[in-house]
N, C-alpha and C positions, 0 to 999 in steps of 0.2 A: 399426376398432380395438376390441379386446375390453375388457371391464370391468376386468380385471386390469391391462392396459396403461394404461388411463385413470387408474386409481388410482396407478400408479407415476409417471405424468407429473405428477399433482397433488402427490405427495410430493416429486418433484424440484423443482417450482416452489417449494414451501415451503422446501426445503433451500437453494435458491439465494437466496431472500429472506432467510433467516436468515444465510447467509454474507455477503451484501451488507451487512446490518445490522451484523454483527460487524466488517467492514472499516471501516465508518463510525465505529465506536466504538473501534477500535484506534489508539492514538497511537504514532507513530514519531518518534523524536528522533535527529538527527545533527548533527555539528559538524565544522568544519574550522579549521585554524590553531590547534590546541590550545585550542579553545573560543572563538576570536575571533569566529567566526560560527556560530550554531546555527539549526537549522530544526526546527520541530515541525509535523507533518502527520498527517492520518488516513491509513489504509491504503486509502482509497477511490480515489484520493488527492485530498486538498484541503489546501493549506497553511493552517495555523492561525496561525503566526507565524514571523518571521525576526528574530533578535536579532543586532545587531552591537555588539561592544564598542567604546567610544569610542576607545581607544588604537590601533585598527586603521584608523581613518579618517584617511587621509593624502591631502590634496588633490593632492599631487604624485605619488601612486601609486594612482590610481583603479583601474588594471588589477588590482593585487593584491587589492583588495577585491572586485572583480567575480569574480576567480578563486576566492576563498574562498567567496563566496556560491554560485557554480556548483558547487563541490566539495561543499559541505554539502547542497545540494538534490539533487545526483546520488546522494550516499550515502543520503539518505533515500529516494529513489526505488528504489534497489536493495533496501532493506529492505522497501519497499512491495511490490515484485514478489515477493519471497520469501514475504511474508505472504499475498499473493493466491494464489500457487501452493499454499500449504499449505491455505488455506481451500477452494479448488476441488478439491484432491485429496481432501479429506474428503467433499465432496459426491459426487464421481464414485465414490469407494470404496463408497458405500452403495447404489449402483444395481445392479439385477439385470435389466437390459433386454437381451434377446437382440439380438446384433449390435452393441451399444454397449460391452459389457464382455467381457473375455477369459475 
């Protein structure tokens, strides 16, 4: 590997580390049921909190609560995926390595 390629690889490693740090610091919020259940997570992803409004807790309808939690988490994960793609596109766009870029 020549010196220029080594420098580009080191730059890439630095850019990836910065992108990962940005994902850890990016907060995603999503809710379901008109705010009855909300989820806050980082774009890394890591769930920071799940909030359930007391009025949505019905012991006779646990399935609805489970569905709301699942919907809120899935919405947050969709936002995470979009954020991750955006971060990685920024890293890939800055590369000029023959064979890896068009």
